[in-house]
TIVO-2410 file (N, C-alpha, C; in nm, 3 decimals):
# residues 84
REC num residu      c1      c2      c3 atome chaine
REC   1      M   0.046  -0.120  -0.010     N      A
REC   1      M   0.042  -0.042   0.008    CA      A
REC   1      M   0.077   0.092  -0.017     C      A
REC   2      A   0.166   0.125   0.057     N      A
REC   2      A   0.275   0.243   0.076    CA      A
REC   2      A   0.367   0.247  -0.046     C      A
REC   3      P   0.380   0.148  -0.139     N      A
REC   3      P   0.409   0.203  -0.265    CA      A
REC   3      P   0.323   0.368  -0.310     C      A
REC   4      L   0.242   0.247  -0.383     N      A
REC   4      L   0.097   0.354  -0.410    CA      A
REC   4      L   0.094   0.438  -0.387     C      A
REC   5      I   0.046   0.462  -0.239     N      A
REC   5      I   0.084   0.716  -0.174    CA      A
REC   5      I   0.203   0.724  -0.270     C      A
REC   6      Y   0.336   0.651  -0.203     N      A
REC   6      Y   0.468   0.751  -0.318    CA      A
REC   6      Y   0.448   0.783  -0.415     C      A
REC   7      T   0.409   0.721  -0.533     N      A
REC   7      T   0.409   0.682  -0.616    CA      A
REC   7      T   0.249   0.788  -0.670     C      A
REC   8      L   0.154   0.793  -0.607     N      A
REC   8      L   0.059   0.887  -0.593    CA      A
REC   8      L   0.140   1.032  -0.534     C      A
REC   9      C   0.212   1.016  -0.455     N      A
REC   9      C   0.242   1.164  -0.416    CA      A
REC   9      C   0.367   1.204  -0.553     C      A
REC  10      A   0.390   1.161  -0.603     N      A
REC  10      A   0.521   1.171  -0.711    CA      A
REC  10      A   0.402   1.216  -0.824     C      A
REC  11      V   0.302   1.140  -0.869     N      A
REC  11      V   0.276   1.184  -0.973    CA      A
REC  11      V   0.137   1.308  -0.968     C      A
REC  12      T   0.122   1.353  -0.789     N      A
REC  12      T   0.072   1.458  -0.806    CA      A
REC  12      T   0.187   1.649  -0.764     C      A
REC  13      S   0.286   1.578  -0.740     N      A
REC  13      S   0.353   1.665  -0.720    CA      A
REC  13      S   0.439   1.721  -0.930     C      A
REC  14      L   0.413   1.609  -1.019     N      A
REC  14      L   0.380   1.636  -1.166    CA      A
REC  14      L   0.380   1.688  -1.229     C      A
REC  15      I   0.166   1.660  -1.140     N      A
REC  15      I   0.110   1.752  -1.231    CA      A
REC  15      I   0.025   1.888  -1.197     C      A
REC  16      C   0.083   1.884  -1.076     N      A
REC  16      C   0.068   2.053  -1.045    CA      A
REC  16      C   0.206   2.147  -1.077     C      A
REC  17      A   0.316   2.087  -1.103     N      A
REC  17      A   0.450   2.114  -1.170    CA      A
REC  17      A   0.446   2.184  -1.308     C      A
REC  18      A   0.357   2.020  -1.368     N      A
REC  18      A   0.365   2.080  -1.544    CA      A
REC  18      A   0.210   2.241  -1.498     C      A
REC  19      L   0.067   2.197  -1.468     N      A
REC  19      L   0.029   2.331  -1.452    CA      A
REC  19      L   0.044   2.471  -1.432     C      A
REC  20      L   0.144   2.470  -1.362     N      A
REC  20      L   0.250   2.551  -1.291    CA      A
REC  20      L   0.272   2.646  -1.403     C      A
REC  21      L   0.427   2.537  -1.489     N      A
REC  21      L   0.448   2.588  -1.574    CA      A
REC  21      L   0.377   2.613  -1.711     C      A
REC  22      R   0.328   2.545  -1.762     N      A
REC  22      R   0.226   2.526  -1.804    CA      A
REC  22      R   0.148   2.722  -1.823     C      A
REC  23      G   0.100   2.697  -1.755     N      A
REC  23      G   0.069   2.850  -1.709    CA      A
REC  23      G   0.150   2.997  -1.703     C      A
REC  24      Y   0.297   2.965  -1.616     N      A
REC  24      Y   0.424   3.066  -1.624    CA      A
REC  24      Y   0.378   3.095  -1.850     C      A
REC  25      F   0.429   2.994  -1.894     N      A
REC  25      F   0.444   3.028  -2.027    CA      A
REC  25      F   0.326   3.091  -2.073     C      A
REC  26      N   0.186   3.052  -2.083     N      A
REC  26      N   0.113   3.166  -2.091    CA      A
REC  26      N   0.092   3.291  -2.046     C      A
REC  27      S   0.100   3.292  -1.986     N      A
REC  27      S   0.108   3.421  -1.911    CA      A
REC  27      S   0.232   3.496  -1.859     C      A
REC  28      R   0.338   3.487  -1.871     N      A
REC  28      R   0.490   3.529  -1.822    CA      A
REC  28      R   0.476   3.572  -1.688     C      A
REC  29      Y   0.402   3.521  -1.593     N      A
REC  29      Y   0.425   3.632  -1.474    CA      A
REC  29      Y   0.509   3.512  -1.382     C      A
REC  30      R   0.582   3.600  -1.353     N      A
REC  30      R   0.687   3.513  -1.301    CA      A
REC  30      R   0.704   3.417  -1.183     C      A
REC  31      L   0.583   3.464  -1.063     N      A
REC  31      L   0.580   3.394  -0.962    CA      A
REC  31      L   0.488   3.235  -0.984     C      A
REC  32      L   0.489   3.233  -1.106     N      A
REC  32      L   0.434   3.097  -1.120    CA      A
REC  32      L   0.529   2.990  -1.155     C      A
REC  33      L   0.640   3.052  -1.253     N      A
REC  33      L   0.757   3.006  -1.307    CA      A
REC  33      L   0.854   2.921  -1.154     C      A
REC  34      W   0.877   3.036  -1.091     N      A
REC  34      W   0.955   2.977  -0.936    CA      A
REC  34      W   0.894   2.784  -0.829     C      A
REC  35      A   0.727   2.861  -0.838     N      A
REC  35      A   0.619   2.768  -0.829    CA      A
REC  35      A   0.667   2.640  -0.872     C      A
REC  36      G   0.608   2.699  -0.989     N      A
REC  36      G   0.705   2.536  -1.085    CA      A
REC  36      G   0.760   2.454  -1.115     C      A
REC  37      L   0.883   2.570  -1.072     N      A
REC  37      L   1.058   2.495  -1.025    CA      A
REC  37      L   1.040   2.447  -0.938     C      A
REC  38      C   1.023   2.441  -0.805     N      A
REC  38      C   0.972   2.391  -0.695    CA      A
REC  38      C   0.893   2.298  -0.682     C      A
REC  39      F   0.808   2.325  -0.788     N      A
REC  39      F   0.709   2.156  -0.760    CA      A
REC  39      F   0.776   2.058  -0.866     C      A
REC  40      S   0.866   2.123  -0.965     N      A
REC  40      S   1.003   1.992  -0.964    CA      A
REC  40      S   1.023   1.938  -0.911     C      A
REC  41      A   1.151   2.035  -0.851     N      A
REC  41      A   1.235   1.981  -0.742    CA      A
REC  41      A   1.109   1.862  -0.613     C      A
REC  42      L   1.038   1.951  -0.622     N      A
REC  42      L   0.969   1.799  -0.529    CA      A
REC  42      L   0.901   1.640  -0.590     C      A
REC  43      T   0.870   1.700  -0.678     N      A
REC  43      T   0.876   1.583  -0.825    CA      A
REC  43      T   0.994   1.501  -0.754     C      A
REC  44      V   1.118   1.513  -0.832     N      A
REC  44      V   1.166   1.447  -0.780    CA      A
REC  44      V   1.230   1.447  -0.631     C      A
REC  45      N   1.190   1.472  -0.543     N      A
REC  45      N   1.171   1.452  -0.400    CA      A
REC  45      N   1.127   1.315  -0.435     C      A
REC  46      N   1.017   1.347  -0.416     N      A
REC  46      N   0.937   1.203  -0.403    CA      A
REC  46      N   0.961   1.099  -0.552     C      A
REC  47      L   1.046   1.092  -0.583     N      A
REC  47      L   1.122   1.030  -0.679    CA      A
REC  47      L   1.176   0.950  -0.669     C      A
REC  48      L   1.285   1.041  -0.539     N      A
REC  48      L   1.377   0.991  -0.502    CA      A
REC  48      L   1.312   0.888  -0.377     C      A
REC  49      M   1.214   0.950  -0.255     N      A
REC  49      M   1.104   0.892  -0.203    CA      A
REC  49      M   1.084   0.741  -0.242     C      A
REC  50      V   1.030   0.763  -0.322     N      A
REC  50      V   1.007   0.583  -0.442    CA      A
REC  50      V   1.108   0.465  -0.418     C      A
REC  51      T   1.210   0.534  -0.538     N      A
REC  51      T   1.334   0.496  -0.480    CA      A
REC  51      T   1.383   0.444  -0.396     C      A
REC  52      D   1.398   0.547  -0.288     N      A
REC  52      D   1.461   0.468  -0.141    CA      A
REC  52      D   1.313   0.413  -0.132     C      A
REC  53      K   1.238   0.460  -0.044     N      A
REC  53      K   1.193   0.333  -0.038    CA      A
REC  53      K   1.134   0.205  -0.060     C      A
REC  54      I   1.166   0.195  -0.210     N      A
REC  54      I   1.078   0.002  -0.265    CA      A
REC  54      I   1.186   0.024  -0.337     C      A
REC  55      F   1.360   0.048  -0.364     N      A
REC  55      F   1.388  -0.022  -0.468    CA      A
REC  55      F   1.512  -0.043  -0.341     C      A
REC  56      F   1.592   0.087  -0.292     N      A
REC  56      F   1.647   0.081  -0.268    CA      A
REC  56      F   1.656   0.070  -0.114     C      A
REC  57      A   1.566  -0.024  -0.008     N      A
REC  57      A   1.489  -0.001   0.131    CA      A
REC  57      A   1.595  -0.058   0.230     C      A
REC  58      Q   1.759  -0.039   0.195     N      A
REC  58      Q   1.829  -0.102   0.287    CA      A
REC  58      Q   1.941   0.039   0.303     C      A
REC  59      E   1.978   0.128   0.154     N      A
REC  59      E   2.043   0.236   0.201    CA      A
REC  59      E   1.901   0.292   0.247     C      A
REC  60      N   2.011   0.405   0.323     N      A
REC  60      N   1.897   0.519   0.322    CA      A
REC  60      N   1.960   0.658   0.261     C      A
REC  61      M   1.885   0.684   0.194     N      A
REC  61      M   1.835   0.891   0.064    CA      A
REC  61      M   1.835   0.954   0.173     C      A
REC  62      L   1.798   0.982   0.308     N      A
REC  62      L   1.761   1.086   0.371    CA      A
REC  62      L   1.873   1.217   0.313     C      A
REC  63      T   1.960   1.234   0.350     N      A
REC  63      T   2.020   1.301   0.331    CA      A
REC  63      T   2.056   1.396   0.185     C      A
REC  64      L   2.046   1.323   0.031     N      A
REC  64      L   1.995   1.403  -0.027    CA      A
REC  64      L   1.812   1.446  -0.086     C      A
REC  65      R   1.771   1.366  -0.030     N      A
REC  65      R   1.635   1.379  -0.031    CA      A
REC  65      R   1.577   1.507   0.059     C      A
REC  66      L   1.597   1.556   0.149     N      A
REC  66      L   1.616   1.650   0.223    CA      A
REC  66      L   1.781   1.772   0.157     C      A
REC  67      V   1.883   1.751   0.023     N      A
REC  67      V   1.891   1.884  -0.037    CA      A
REC  67      V   1.801   1.890  -0.114     C      A
REC  68      V   1.773   1.822  -0.157     N      A
REC  68      V   1.707   1.858  -0.263    CA      A
REC  68      V   1.502   1.964  -0.260     C      A
REC  69      T   1.519   1.905  -0.174     N      A
REC  69      T   1.390   1.926  -0.030    CA      A
REC  69      T   1.388   2.106  -0.038     C      A
REC  70      L   1.527   2.104  -0.003     N      A
REC  70      L   1.567   2.280   0.041    CA      A
REC  70      L   1.617   2.352  -0.118     C      A
REC  71      I   1.660   2.273  -0.193     N      A
REC  71      I   1.642   2.359  -0.303    CA      A
REC  71      I   1.476   2.366  -0.323     C      A
REC  72      A   1.411   2.285  -0.370     N      A
REC  72      A   1.247   2.295  -0.396    CA      A
REC  72      A   1.268   2.438  -0.267     C      A
REC  73      L   1.275   2.474  -0.208     N      A
REC  73      L   1.185   2.523  -0.099    CA      A
REC  73      L   1.267   2.649  -0.172     C      A
REC  74      C   1.343   2.669  -0.172     N      A
REC  74      C   1.473   2.793  -0.184    CA      A
REC  74      C   1.403   2.887  -0.350     C      A
REC  75      F   1.387   2.777  -0.406     N      A
REC  75      F   1.315   2.861  -0.536    CA      A
REC  75      F   1.173   2.950  -0.516     C      A
REC  76      L   1.169   2.861  -0.471     N      A
REC  76      L   0.952   2.939  -0.396    CA      A
REC  76      L   1.037   3.046  -0.354     C      A
REC  77      L   1.072   3.108  -0.198     N      A
REC  77      L   1.100   3.167  -0.186    CA      A
REC  77      L   1.219   3.289  -0.222     C      A
REC  78      Y   1.244   3.230  -0.295     N      A
REC  78      Y   1.306   3.359  -0.394    CA      A
REC  78      Y   1.241   3.374  -0.471     C      A
REC  79      G   1.197   3.350  -0.564     N      A
REC  79      G   1.026   3.401  -0.608    CA      A
REC  79      G   0.932   3.489  -0.488     C      A
REC  80      L   0.884   3.440  -0.392     N      A
REC  80      L   0.853   3.500  -0.268    CA      A
REC  80      L   0.868   3.631  -0.269     C      A
REC  81      I   1.074   3.619  -0.229     N      A
REC  81      I   1.073   3.763  -0.177    CA      A
REC  81      I   1.133   3.823  -0.283     C      A
REC  82      F   1.204   3.824  -0.417     N      A
REC  82      F   1.234   3.886  -0.570    CA      A
REC  82      F   1.150   3.940  -0.607     C      A
REC  83      D   1.021   3.839  -0.648     N      A
REC  83      D   0.920   3.846  -0.754    CA      A
REC  83      D   0.788   3.905  -0.687     C      A
REC  84      E   0.719   3.947  -0.712     N      A
REC  84      E   0.585   3.960  -0.666    CA      A
REC  84      E   0.484   3.903  -0.665     C      A
***
């Protein structure tokens, strides 16, 4: 059951990233770009979670996942601070 939930979280974040980036390319509103980049990195984080929990259960990829999450949140924070 857990692999299904992890996979659905990855698919959901991928859909959110695609919709945000599509909105940016249609309107050129820069905050959509930063939010789309954030969700793209969160998609990578979720894929790392799937890989960590399902395929490499003996390895711990927590540090890599946290670094990717930090990068994702830095994208969004930059967009919120420097773009309106």
